[in-house]
N, CA and C atoms as an extended XYZ file, in Angstrom:
537
Properties=species:S:1:pos:R:3:atomname:S:1:resname:S:1:resid:I:1 pbc="F F F"
N       -42.757      -12.826       67.548 N   MET     1
C       -42.173      -12.552       66.249 CA  MET     1
C       -40.822      -13.265       66.173 C   MET     1
N       -40.457      -13.707       65.004 N   GLN     2
C       -39.189      -14.370       64.791 CA  GLN     2
C       -38.224      -13.400       64.124 C   GLN     2
N       -36.961      -13.419       64.570 N   GLU     3
C       -35.925      -12.567       63.997 CA  GLU     3
C       -34.943      -13.450       63.244 C   GLU     3
N       -34.743      -13.174       61.948 N   ILE     4
C       -33.761      -13.887       61.129 CA  ILE     4
C       -32.795      -12.839       60.614 C   ILE     4
N       -31.506      -13.002       60.936 N   GLU     5
C       -30.547      -11.975       60.534 CA  GLU     5
C       -29.161      -12.560       60.332 C   GLU     5
N       -28.333      -11.752       59.663 N   ILE     6
C       -26.930      -12.094       59.479 CA  ILE     6
C       -26.124      -10.796       59.434 C   ILE     6
N       -24.898      -10.865       59.923 N   LYS     7
C       -23.983       -9.728       59.870 CA  LYS     7
C       -23.074       -9.886       58.656 C   LYS     7
N       -22.774       -8.766       58.010 N   ILE     8
C       -21.815       -8.729       56.908 CA  ILE     8
C       -20.673       -7.836       57.378 C   ILE     8
N       -19.485       -8.406       57.448 N   LEU     9
C       -18.328       -7.713       58.019 CA  LEU     9
C       -17.518       -7.015       56.928 C   LEU     9
N       -16.655       -6.101       57.368 N   GLY    10
C       -15.714       -5.457       56.459 CA  GLY    10
C       -16.369       -4.534       55.454 C   GLY    10
N       -17.257       -3.680       55.926 N   ILE    11
C       -17.983       -2.788       55.013 CA  ILE    11
C       -17.526       -1.342       55.188 C   ILE    11
N       -17.795       -0.546       54.154 N   ASP    12
C       -17.574        0.896       54.202 CA  ASP    12
C       -18.955        1.529       54.429 C   ASP    12
N       -19.182        2.146       55.600 N   PRO    13
C       -20.521        2.669       55.909 CA  PRO    13
C       -21.071        3.652       54.884 C   PRO    13
N       -20.238        4.562       54.370 N   GLN    14
C       -20.728        5.543       53.400 CA  GLN    14
C       -21.110        4.868       52.084 C   GLN    14
N       -20.288        3.943       51.647 N   GLU    15
C       -20.571        3.228       50.396 CA  GLU    15
C       -21.862        2.413       50.503 C   GLU    15
N       -22.031        1.697       51.613 N   ILE    16
C       -23.246        0.891       51.794 CA  ILE    16
C       -24.468        1.788       51.912 C   ILE    16
N       -24.342        2.905       52.634 N   SER    17
C       -25.466        3.843       52.743 CA  SER    17
C       -25.925        4.302       51.368 C   SER    17
N       -24.975        4.654       50.518 N   GLN    18
C       -25.326        5.120       49.178 CA  GLN    18
C       -25.970        4.010       48.351 C   GLN    18
N       -25.422        2.797       48.436 N   LYS    19
C       -26.010        1.670       47.704 CA  LYS    19
C       -27.444        1.406       48.175 C   LYS    19
N       -27.672        1.508       49.473 N   LEU    20
C       -29.021        1.288       49.998 CA  LEU    20
C       -29.990        2.348       49.487 C   LEU    20
N       -29.563        3.588       49.489 N   ILE    21
C       -30.404        4.666       48.954 CA  ILE    21
C       -30.678        4.435       47.477 C   ILE    21
N       -29.647        3.997       46.737 N   ASP    22
C       -29.796        3.746       45.299 CA  ASP    22
C       -30.820        2.648       44.993 C   ASP    22
N       -30.969        1.673       45.893 N   ILE    23
C       -31.948        0.606       45.630 CA  ILE    23
C       -33.301        0.906       46.283 C   ILE    23
N       -33.452        2.116       46.816 N   GLY    24
C       -34.748        2.544       47.315 CA  GLY    24
C       -34.972        2.413       48.811 C   GLY    24
N       -33.917        2.149       49.573 N   ALA    25
C       -34.076        2.045       51.025 CA  ALA    25
C       -34.317        3.427       51.623 C   ALA    25
N       -35.073        3.450       52.691 N   HIS    26
C       -35.408        4.688       53.397 CA  HIS    26
C       -34.629        4.726       54.714 C   HIS    26
N       -33.917        5.837       54.971 N   LYS    27
C       -33.181        5.978       56.222 CA  LYS    27
C       -34.165        6.307       57.338 C   LYS    27
N       -34.207        5.438       58.365 N   GLU    28
C       -35.143        5.579       59.475 CA  GLU    28
C       -34.516        6.276       60.683 C   GLU    28
N       -33.212        6.057       60.897 N   PHE    29
C       -32.541        6.587       62.077 CA  PHE    29
C       -31.041        6.595       61.829 C   PHE    29
N       -30.379        7.590       62.396 N   SER    30
C       -28.924        7.622       62.399 CA  SER    30
C       -28.487        8.357       63.655 C   SER    30
N       -27.732        7.691       64.508 N   GLY    31
C       -27.270        8.330       65.724 CA  GLY    31
C       -26.749        7.341       66.741 C   GLY    31
N       -26.527        7.837       67.938 N   LEU    32
C       -25.976        7.057       69.036 CA  LEU    32
C       -27.060        6.211       69.682 C   LEU    32
N       -26.703        4.979       70.013 N   ILE    33
C       -27.594        4.098       70.758 CA  ILE    33
C       -26.885        3.700       72.046 C   ILE    33
N       -27.585        3.908       73.157 N   LYS    34
C       -27.106        3.467       74.466 CA  LYS    34
C       -27.860        2.193       74.820 C   LYS    34
N       -27.127        1.173       75.255 N   THR    35
C       -27.731       -0.125       75.522 CA  THR    35
C       -27.348       -0.620       76.905 C   THR    35
N       -28.340       -1.115       77.639 N   LYS    36
C       -28.101       -1.780       78.923 CA  LYS    36
C       -28.748       -3.161       78.859 C   LYS    36
N       -27.973       -4.184       79.235 N   TYR    37
C       -28.507       -5.532       79.391 CA  TYR    37
C       -28.841       -5.734       80.863 C   TYR    37
N       -29.889       -6.507       81.110 N   TYR    38
C       -30.296       -6.805       82.481 CA  TYR    38
C       -30.381       -8.313       82.687 C   TYR    38
N       -30.146       -8.719       83.937 N   ASP    39
C       -30.217      -10.130       84.298 CA  ASP    39
C       -30.547      -10.230       85.782 C   ASP    39
N       -30.974      -11.405       86.198 N   LYS    40
C       -31.234      -11.673       87.617 CA  LYS    40
C       -30.615      -13.020       87.936 C   LYS    40
N       -29.591      -13.009       88.759 N   ASN    41
C       -28.887      -14.244       89.156 CA  ASN    41
C       -28.386      -15.039       87.948 C   ASN    41
N       -28.032      -14.362       86.888 N   HIS    42
C       -27.510      -14.969       85.646 CA  HIS    42
C       -28.497      -15.900       84.943 C   HIS    42
N       -29.769      -15.858       85.328 N   THR    43
C       -30.738      -16.782       84.732 CA  THR    43
C       -30.997      -16.481       83.263 C   THR    43
N       -31.005      -15.222       82.895 N   ILE    44
C       -31.256      -14.874       81.493 CA  ILE    44
C       -30.062      -15.295       80.633 C   ILE    44
N       -28.866      -14.913       81.062 N   ARG    45
C       -27.658      -15.276       80.314 CA  ARG    45
C       -27.489      -16.790       80.243 C   ARG    45
N       -27.694      -17.478       81.376 N   ASP    46
C       -27.515      -18.930       81.404 CA  ASP    46
C       -28.482      -19.649       80.469 C   ASP    46
N       -29.636      -19.056       80.209 N   ASN    47
C       -30.598      -19.632       79.257 CA  ASN    47
C       -30.283      -19.266       77.812 C   ASN    47
N       -29.261      -18.418       77.600 N   GLY    48
C       -28.936      -17.972       76.245 CA  GLY    48
C       -29.875      -16.886       75.756 C   GLY    48
N       -30.605      -16.273       76.681 N   ASP    49
C       -31.570      -15.237       76.334 CA  ASP    49
C       -30.945      -13.854       76.519 C   ASP    49
N       -31.713      -12.821       76.218 N   LEU    50
C       -31.223      -11.446       76.313 CA  LEU    50
C       -32.375      -10.536       76.709 C   LEU    50
N       -32.120       -9.672       77.686 N   LEU    51
C       -33.079       -8.652       78.093 CA  LEU    51
C       -32.340       -7.325       78.049 C   LEU    51
N       -32.812       -6.404       77.198 N   ARG    52
C       -32.087       -5.150       77.043 CA  ARG    52
C       -33.030       -3.964       76.938 C   ARG    52
N       -32.456       -2.803       77.282 N   VAL    53
C       -33.112       -1.514       77.103 CA  VAL    53
C       -32.190       -0.700       76.215 C   VAL    53
N       -32.750       -0.126       75.131 N   ARG    54
C       -31.942        0.690       74.212 CA  ARG    54
C       -32.568        2.051       74.019 C   ARG    54
N       -31.714        3.066       74.067 N   GLU    55
C       -32.148        4.425       73.773 CA  GLU    55
C       -31.580        4.826       72.417 C   GLU    55
N       -32.477        5.136       71.493 N   PHE    56
C       -32.095        5.665       70.194 CA  PHE    56
C       -32.103        7.177       70.359 C   PHE    56
N       -30.919        7.747       70.518 N   GLU    57
C       -30.759        9.154       70.895 CA  GLU    57
C       -31.655       10.086       70.080 C   GLU    57
N       -32.448       10.872       70.805 N   GLY    58
C       -33.329       11.838       70.156 CA  GLY    58
C       -34.537       11.233       69.478 C   GLY    58
N       -34.736        9.933       69.620 N   SER    59
C       -35.829        9.281       68.901 CA  SER    59
C       -36.767        8.530       69.846 C   SER    59
N       -36.320        7.364       70.333 N   HIS    60
C       -37.200        6.529       71.144 CA  HIS    60
C       -36.379        5.553       71.992 C   HIS    60
N       -37.072        4.868       72.879 N   THR    61
C       -36.478        3.821       73.715 CA  THR    61
C       -37.269        2.545       73.494 C   THR    61
N       -36.557        1.409       73.453 N   GLU    62
C       -37.248        0.134       73.301 CA  GLU    62
C       -36.697       -0.881       74.303 C   GLU    62
N       -37.590       -1.753       74.748 N   VAL    63
C       -37.253       -2.859       75.633 CA  VAL    63
C       -37.425       -4.131       74.816 C   VAL    63
N       -36.398       -5.003       74.835 N   THR    64
C       -36.436       -6.211       74.021 CA  THR    64
C       -36.057       -7.428       74.849 C   THR    64
N       -36.807       -8.510       74.653 N   TYR    65
C       -36.450       -9.804       75.219 CA  TYR    65
C       -36.311      -10.775       74.059 C   TYR    65
N       -35.127      -11.423       73.972 N   LYS    66
C       -34.885      -12.411       72.930 CA  LYS    66
C       -34.676      -13.758       73.602 C   LYS    66
N       -35.308      -14.780       73.049 N   THR    67
C       -35.227      -16.117       73.629 CA  THR    67
C       -35.211      -17.167       72.512 C   THR    67
N       -34.893      -18.397       72.886 N   ASN    68
C       -34.916      -19.522       71.947 CA  ASN    68
C       -33.956      -19.300       70.787 C   ASN    68
N       -32.709      -18.883       71.094 N   LYS    69
C       -31.700      -18.655       70.054 CA  LYS    69
C       -31.332      -19.974       69.389 C   LYS    69
N       -31.230      -19.905       68.071 N   ARG    70
C       -30.827      -21.074       67.298 CA  ARG    70
C       -30.208      -20.609       65.993 C   ARG    70
N       -29.529      -21.505       65.328 N   THR    71
C       -28.923      -21.213       64.034 CA  THR    71
C       -29.505      -22.182       63.018 C   THR    71
N       -29.962      -21.629       61.904 N   GLU    72
C       -30.474      -22.446       60.798 CA  GLU    72
C       -29.874      -21.920       59.511 C   GLU    72
N       -29.198      -22.795       58.769 N   ASP    73
C       -28.589      -22.418       57.489 CA  ASP    73
C       -27.731      -21.161       57.631 C   ASP    73
N       -26.913      -21.091       58.693 N   ASP    74
C       -25.984      -19.990       58.950 CA  ASP    74
C       -26.651      -18.696       59.385 C   ASP    74
N       -27.954      -18.688       59.617 N   TYR    75
C       -28.650      -17.491       60.085 CA  TYR    75
C       -28.934      -17.617       61.572 C   TYR    75
N       -28.810      -16.504       62.277 N   LYS    76
C       -29.166      -16.449       63.688 CA  LYS    76
C       -30.655      -16.177       63.777 C   LYS    76
N       -31.347      -16.982       64.577 N   ILE    77
C       -32.786      -16.835       64.715 CA  ILE    77
C       -33.141      -16.794       66.205 C   ILE    77
N       -33.966      -15.835       66.569 N   TYR    78
C       -34.482      -15.691       67.931 CA  TYR    78
C       -35.989      -15.542       67.864 C   TYR    78
N       -36.654      -15.872       68.970 N   ASP    79
C       -38.003      -15.386       69.198 CA  ASP    79
C       -37.811      -14.067       69.920 C   ASP    79
N       -38.457      -13.004       69.423 N   GLU    80
C       -38.181      -11.658       69.915 CA  GLU    80
C       -39.478      -10.964       70.313 C   GLU    80
N       -39.416      -10.288       71.472 N   PHE    81
C       -40.552       -9.528       71.978 CA  PHE    81
C       -40.065       -8.120       72.281 C   PHE    81
N       -40.757       -7.105       71.741 N   GLU    82
C       -40.343       -5.715       71.931 CA  GLU    82
C       -41.500       -4.877       72.451 C   GLU    82
N       -41.123       -3.913       73.299 N   LEU    83
C       -42.062       -2.926       73.814 CA  LEU    83
C       -41.442       -1.550       73.664 C   LEU    83
N       -42.248       -0.561       73.377 N   ALA    84
C       -41.783        0.825       73.383 CA  ALA    84
C       -41.841        1.314       74.822 C   ALA    84
N       -40.912        2.165       75.167 N   SER    85
C       -40.870        2.730       76.515 CA  SER    85
C       -40.752        4.244       76.395 C   SER    85
N       -41.355        4.961       77.304 N   PRO    86
C       -41.313        6.425       77.182 CA  PRO    86
C       -39.924        7.017       77.400 C   PRO    86
N       -39.099        6.379       78.229 N   GLU    87
C       -37.813        6.974       78.553 CA  GLU    87
C       -36.819        5.896       78.968 C   GLU    87
N       -35.577        6.052       78.557 N   PHE    88
C       -34.514        5.101       78.845 CA  PHE    88
C       -34.351        4.876       80.345 C   PHE    88
N       -34.141        5.946       81.106 N   ASP    89
C       -33.908        5.811       82.546 CA  ASP    89
C       -35.110        5.205       83.258 C   ASP    89
N       -36.308        5.532       82.804 N   GLU    90
C       -37.520        4.965       83.397 CA  GLU    90
C       -37.602        3.460       83.153 C   GLU    90
N       -37.295        3.024       81.954 N   ALA    91
C       -37.313        1.595       81.637 CA  ALA    91
C       -36.260        0.855       82.454 C   ALA    91
N       -35.071        1.450       82.582 N   CYS    92
C       -34.010        0.827       83.381 CA  CYS    92
C       -34.433        0.725       84.844 C   CYS    92
N       -35.017        1.776       85.376 N   SER    93
C       -35.485        1.783       86.770 CA  SER    93
C       -36.545        0.717       86.999 C   SER    93
N       -37.387        0.476       86.004 N   PHE    94
C       -38.427       -0.549       86.091 CA  PHE    94
C       -37.805       -1.914       86.372 C   PHE    94
N       -36.793       -2.291       85.582 N   PHE    95
C       -36.160       -3.600       85.774 CA  PHE    95
C       -35.389       -3.665       87.084 C   PHE    95
N       -34.748       -2.576       87.458 N   GLU    96
C       -34.018       -2.547       88.725 CA  GLU    96
C       -34.988       -2.700       89.897 C   GLU    96
N       -36.170       -2.090       89.797 N   ALA    97
C       -37.178       -2.216       90.848 CA  ALA    97
C       -37.690       -3.653       90.972 C   ALA    97
N       -37.641       -4.412       89.875 N   LEU    98
C       -38.054       -5.815       89.889 CA  LEU    98
C       -36.937       -6.751       90.354 C   LEU    98
N       -35.774       -6.185       90.682 N   GLY    99
C       -34.670       -6.996       91.176 CA  GLY    99
C       -33.655       -7.416       90.132 C   GLY    99
N       -33.794       -6.903       88.926 N   TYR   100
C       -32.806       -7.189       87.890 CA  TYR   100
C       -31.630       -6.237       88.065 C   TYR   100
N       -30.450       -6.682       87.694 N   SER   101
C       -29.287       -5.805       87.769 CA  SER   101
C       -28.691       -5.638       86.375 C   SER   101
N       -28.075       -4.494       86.182 N   GLN   102
C       -27.425       -4.216       84.903 CA  GLN   102
C       -26.220       -5.138       84.761 C   GLN   102
N       -26.165       -5.863       83.660 N   SER   103
C       -25.043       -6.772       83.438 CA  SER   103
C       -24.072       -6.243       82.393 C   SER   103
N       -24.487       -5.227       81.632 N   CYS   104
C       -23.621       -4.695       80.580 CA  CYS   104
C       -24.151       -3.343       80.126 C   CYS   104
N       -23.238       -2.432       79.789 N   TYR   105
C       -23.602       -1.145       79.186 CA  TYR   105
C       -22.616       -0.868       78.065 C   TYR   105
N       -23.128       -0.433       76.907 N   PHE   106
C       -22.249       -0.048       75.802 CA  PHE   106
C       -22.962        0.932       74.886 C   PHE   106
N       -22.180        1.539       74.006 N   GLU   107
C       -22.705        2.490       73.029 CA  GLU   107
C       -22.252        2.093       71.638 C   GLU   107
N       -23.058        2.460       70.661 N   LYS   108
C       -22.686        2.280       69.260 CA  LYS   108
C       -23.375        3.363       68.454 C   LYS   108
N       -22.859        3.604       67.276 N   ARG   109
C       -23.531        4.481       66.327 CA  ARG   109
C       -24.215        3.555       65.324 C   ARG   109
N       -25.480        3.847       65.062 N   ARG   110
C       -26.256        2.980       64.177 CA  ARG   110
C       -27.002        3.829       63.174 C   ARG   110
N       -27.015        3.337       61.933 N   THR   111
C       -27.848        3.904       60.887 CA  THR   111
C       -28.802        2.798       60.448 C   THR   111
N       -30.091        3.103       60.488 N   VAL   112
C       -31.122        2.118       60.184 CA  VAL   112
C       -31.777        2.469       58.852 C   VAL   112
N       -31.813        1.501       57.952 N   PHE   113
C       -32.497        1.642       56.667 CA  PHE   113
C       -33.611        0.608       56.599 C   PHE   113
N       -34.677        0.949       55.902 N   SER   114
C       -35.756       -0.021       55.720 CA  SER   114
C       -36.115       -0.140       54.247 C   SER   114
N       -36.447       -1.345       53.895 N   LEU   115
C       -37.054       -1.688       52.613 CA  LEU   115
C       -38.360       -2.393       52.955 C   LEU   115
N       -39.278       -2.519       52.020 N   PRO   116
C       -40.547       -3.184       52.362 CA  PRO   116
C       -40.356       -4.577       52.971 C   PRO   116
N       -39.303       -5.278       52.563 N   GLU   117
C       -39.137       -6.657       53.006 CA  GLU   117
C       -37.977       -6.875       53.972 C   GLU   117
N       -37.238       -5.821       54.345 N   ALA   118
C       -36.058       -6.022       55.185 CA  ALA   118
C       -35.676       -4.756       55.948 C   ALA   118
N       -34.948       -4.969       57.030 N   GLU   119
C       -34.314       -3.868       57.749 CA  GLU   119
C       -32.809       -4.080       57.682 C   GLU   119
N       -32.083       -3.027       57.370 N   ILE   120
C       -30.635       -3.087       57.263 CA  ILE   120
C       -30.067       -2.043       58.197 C   ILE   120
N       -29.138       -2.451       59.061 N   VAL   121
C       -28.520       -1.497       59.972 CA  VAL   121
C       -27.012       -1.517       59.772 C   VAL   121
N       -26.426       -0.343       59.856 N   ILE   122
C       -24.974       -0.198       59.849 CA  ILE   122
C       -24.577        0.113       61.279 C   ILE   122
N       -23.758       -0.757       61.863 N   ASP   123
C       -23.316       -0.569       63.239 CA  ASP   123
C       -21.843       -0.201       63.274 C   ASP   123
N       -21.550        0.841       64.064 N   GLU   124
C       -20.182        1.284       64.275 CA  GLU   124
C       -19.936        1.357       65.779 C   GLU   124
N       -19.027        0.518       66.249 N   TYR   125
C       -18.641        0.463       67.655 CA  TYR   125
C       -17.247        1.064       67.809 C   TYR   125
N       -16.927        1.563       68.992 N   PRO   126
C       -15.545        1.992       69.219 CA  PRO   126
C       -14.599        0.791       69.058 C   PRO   126
N       -13.482        1.009       68.434 N   GLN   127
C       -12.376        0.047       68.355 CA  GLN   127
C       -12.598       -1.162       67.448 C   GLN   127
N       -13.747       -1.273       66.769 N   ILE   128
C       -13.922       -2.410       65.863 CA  ILE   128
C       -14.425       -1.925       64.510 C   ILE   128
N       -14.194       -2.731       63.488 N   ALA   129
C       -14.580       -2.372       62.125 CA  ALA   129
C       -16.106       -2.380       61.974 C   ALA   129
N       -16.652       -1.438       61.207 N   PRO   130
C       -18.104       -1.387       60.992 CA  PRO   130
C       -18.619       -2.636       60.261 C   PRO   130
N       -19.885       -2.949       60.504 N   PHE   131
C       -20.546       -4.059       59.815 CA  PHE   131
C       -22.009       -3.712       59.642 C   PHE   131
N       -22.689       -4.501       58.815 N   ILE   132
C       -24.137       -4.341       58.691 CA  ILE   132
C       -24.817       -5.612       59.174 C   ILE   132
N       -26.066       -5.443       59.601 N   GLU   133
C       -26.949       -6.566       59.873 CA  GLU   133
C       -28.130       -6.437       58.935 C   GLU   133
N       -28.483       -7.549       58.326 N   ILE   134
C       -29.668       -7.584       57.477 CA  ILE   134
C       -30.663       -8.520       58.140 C   ILE   134
N       -31.866       -8.007       58.369 N   GLU   135
C       -32.924       -8.789       58.997 CA  GLU   135
C       -34.127       -8.821       58.062 C   GLU   135
N       -34.650      -10.016       57.865 N   ALA   136
C       -35.817      -10.195       56.988 CA  ALA   136
C       -36.570      -11.450       57.427 C   ALA   136
N       -37.818      -11.602       57.007 N   PRO   137
C       -38.595      -12.778       57.409 CA  PRO   137
C       -38.204      -14.061       56.686 C   PRO   137
N       -37.345      -13.950       55.661 N   ASP   138
C       -36.982      -15.111       54.851 CA  ASP   138
C       -35.507      -14.985       54.435 C   ASP   138
N       -34.709      -16.033       54.633 N   PRO   139
C       -33.296      -15.974       54.224 CA  PRO   139
C       -33.095      -15.641       52.747 C   PRO   139
N       -34.028      -16.014       51.885 N   LYS   140
C       -33.912      -15.712       50.448 CA  LYS   140
C       -33.882      -14.202       50.222 C   LYS   140
N       -34.676      -13.454       50.971 N   ILE   141
C       -34.674      -11.990       50.861 CA  ILE   141
C       -33.303      -11.442       51.254 C   ILE   141
N       -32.723      -12.013       52.304 N   ILE   142
C       -31.397      -11.579       52.756 CA  ILE   142
C       -30.361      -11.855       51.674 C   ILE   142
N       -30.381      -13.047       51.114 N   GLU   143
C       -29.414      -13.406       50.064 CA  GLU   143
C       -29.553      -12.496       48.843 C   GLU   143
N       -30.772      -12.189       48.442 N   ASP   144
C       -30.995      -11.282       47.306 CA  ASP   144
C       -30.437       -9.894       47.593 C   ASP   144
N       -30.610       -9.441       48.805 N   LEU   145
C       -30.111       -8.126       49.192 CA  LEU   145
C       -28.587       -8.100       49.242 C   LEU   145
N       -27.977       -9.165       49.723 N   ILE   146
C       -26.513       -9.268       49.721 CA  ILE   146
C       -25.998       -9.158       48.290 C   ILE   146
N       -26.687       -9.804       47.369 N   GLU   147
C       -26.299       -9.752       45.958 CA  GLU   147
C       -26.473       -8.341       45.388 C   GLU   147
N       -27.598       -7.689       45.675 N   LYS   148
C       -27.833       -6.325       45.180 CA  LYS   148
C       -26.787       -5.347       45.693 C   LYS   148
N       -26.330       -5.565       46.931 N   LEU   149
C       -25.332       -4.680       47.534 CA  LEU   149
C       -23.903       -5.088       47.182 C   LEU   149
N       -23.783       -6.166       46.397 N   LYS   150
C       -22.485       -6.687       45.957 CA  LYS   150
C       -21.573       -7.002       47.144 C   LYS   150
N       -22.138       -7.742       48.097 N   LEU   151
C       -21.402       -8.115       49.306 CA  LEU   151
C       -21.195       -9.629       49.419 C   LEU   151
N       -21.336      -10.322       48.306 N   GLU   152
C       -21.222      -11.792       48.327 CA  GLU   152
C       -19.862      -12.259       48.843 C   GLU   152
N       -18.818      -11.499       48.562 N   GLU   153
C       -17.462      -11.908       48.940 CA  GLU   153
C       -17.094      -11.508       50.369 C   GLU   153
N       -17.899      -10.663       51.002 N   ASN   154
C       -17.597      -10.237       52.368 CA  ASN   154
C       -17.840      -11.377       53.356 C   ASN   154
N       -17.082      -11.349       54.433 N   GLU   155
C       -17.259      -12.331       55.492 CA  GLU   155
C       -18.617      -12.116       56.166 C   GLU   155
N       -19.277      -13.227       56.484 N   LYS   156
C       -20.580      -13.178       57.136 CA  LYS   156
C       -20.460      -13.799       58.526 C   LYS   156
N       -21.345      -13.378       59.433 N   SER   157
C       -21.338      -13.921       60.784 CA  SER   157
C       -22.761      -13.964       61.318 C   SER   157
N       -23.069      -15.033       62.039 N   ASN   158
C       -24.355      -15.116       62.729 CA  ASN   158
C       -24.164      -14.934       64.237 C   ASN   158
N       -22.993      -14.445       64.634 N   GLN   159
C       -22.674      -14.227       66.037 CA  GLN   159
C       -23.422      -13.016       66.595 C   GLN   159
N       -23.659      -13.025       67.894 N   THR   160
C       -24.083      -11.821       68.596 CA  THR   160
C       -22.872      -10.895       68.657 C   THR   160
N       -23.048       -9.665       69.124 N   ILE   161
C       -21.904       -8.768       69.244 CA  ILE   161
C       -20.882       -9.351       70.217 C   ILE   161
N       -21.331       -9.973       71.294 N   ASN   162
C       -20.392      -10.613       72.226 CA  ASN   162
C       -19.599      -11.721       71.541 C   ASN   162
N       -20.271      -12.541       70.779 N   GLY   163
C       -19.597      -13.618       70.054 CA  GLY   163
C       -18.618      -13.082       69.031 C   GLY   163
N       -19.015      -12.018       68.338 N   LEU   164
C       -18.137      -11.403       67.348 CA  LEU   164
C       -16.886      -10.837       68.011 C   LEU   164
N       -17.051      -10.198       69.144 N   LEU   165
C       -15.879       -9.668       69.863 CA  LEU   165
C       -14.953      -10.795       70.298 C   LEU   165
N       -15.495      -11.872       70.845 N   LYS   166
C       -14.667      -13.007       71.279 CA  LYS   166
C       -13.907      -13.615       70.106 C   LYS   166
N       -14.581      -13.693       68.949 N   GLU   167
C       -13.993      -14.321       67.766 CA  GLU   167
C       -12.964      -13.425       67.075 C   GLU   167
N       -13.295      -12.144       66.891 N   LYS   168
C       -12.472      -11.249       66.079 CA  LYS   168
C       -11.628      -10.263       66.885 C   LYS   168
N       -12.108       -9.888       68.064 N   TYR   169
C       -11.452       -8.861       68.874 CA  TYR   169
C       -11.380       -9.329       70.332 C   TYR   169
N       -10.607      -10.387       70.600 N   PRO   170
C       -10.625      -10.982       71.948 CA  PRO   170
C       -10.137      -10.058       73.065 C   PRO   170
N        -9.438       -8.990       72.738 N   ASP   171
C        -8.953       -8.069       73.767 CA  ASP   171
C        -9.943       -6.956       74.091 C   ASP   171
N       -11.097       -6.932       73.404 N   ILE   172
C       -12.090       -5.870       73.619 CA  ILE   172
C       -13.302       -6.474       74.323 C   ILE   172
N       -13.718       -5.833       75.400 N   GLN   173
C       -14.902       -6.243       76.151 CA  GLN   173
C       -16.080       -5.345       75.783 C   GLN   173
N       -17.254       -5.927       75.655 N   LEU   174
C       -18.438       -5.137       75.311 CA  LEU   174
C       -18.837       -4.197       76.437 C   LEU   174
N       -18.777       -4.677       77.672 N   ASN   175
C       -19.192       -3.853       78.801 CA  ASN   175
C       -18.319       -2.600       78.900 C   ASN   175
N       -18.971       -1.466       78.973 N   ASN   176
C       -18.329       -0.145       79.049 CA  ASN   176
C       -17.598        0.256       77.780 C   ASN   176
N       -17.935       -0.331       76.645 N   LEU   177
C       -17.399        0.073       75.349 CA  LEU   177
C       -18.187        1.314       74.923 C   LEU   177
N       -17.562        2.495       75.043 N   THR   178
C       -18.257        3.753       74.785 CA  THR   178
C       -17.405        4.678       73.944 C   THR   178
N       -18.080        5.635       73.316 N   PHE   179
C       -17.387        6.652       72.532 CA  PHE   179
C       -16.845        7.738       73.447 C   PHE   179
């Protein structure tokens, strides 16, 4: 599956939540997410890839591998593979048993909304301003949604969270960023 997304910075989470509900979005999840990245001898990071385990508190755990990162027309695009896992600690133990080591751990609060053609998430990390990510199969859908939410003037970013921290918050490290 291909992931096409963009971050919109400088948002008010309550205002965006209400606008999303007003245009018919359905709230799928709201709560704490615990994330661990895994690597083996820096091979995943050195390839520009990502292997992570995420626990959506009280909901589910997912394992994700992202590869072939590229930028097209200001959008971040990855090839993405996801698996559901029964439990966060079990999924982490699986990778550790295969010789992978944890390279990063962090927490964020996330609210996930869905529309038939897009997923919109509001991310809130400790010490940084909230932002949204809009993911859809076509950049035109993303642009239309930005317009509906009246976010055309907001700053946009195709950076990963690590890239965003380096660019906007150079004194904050992602590893061990927790509430």
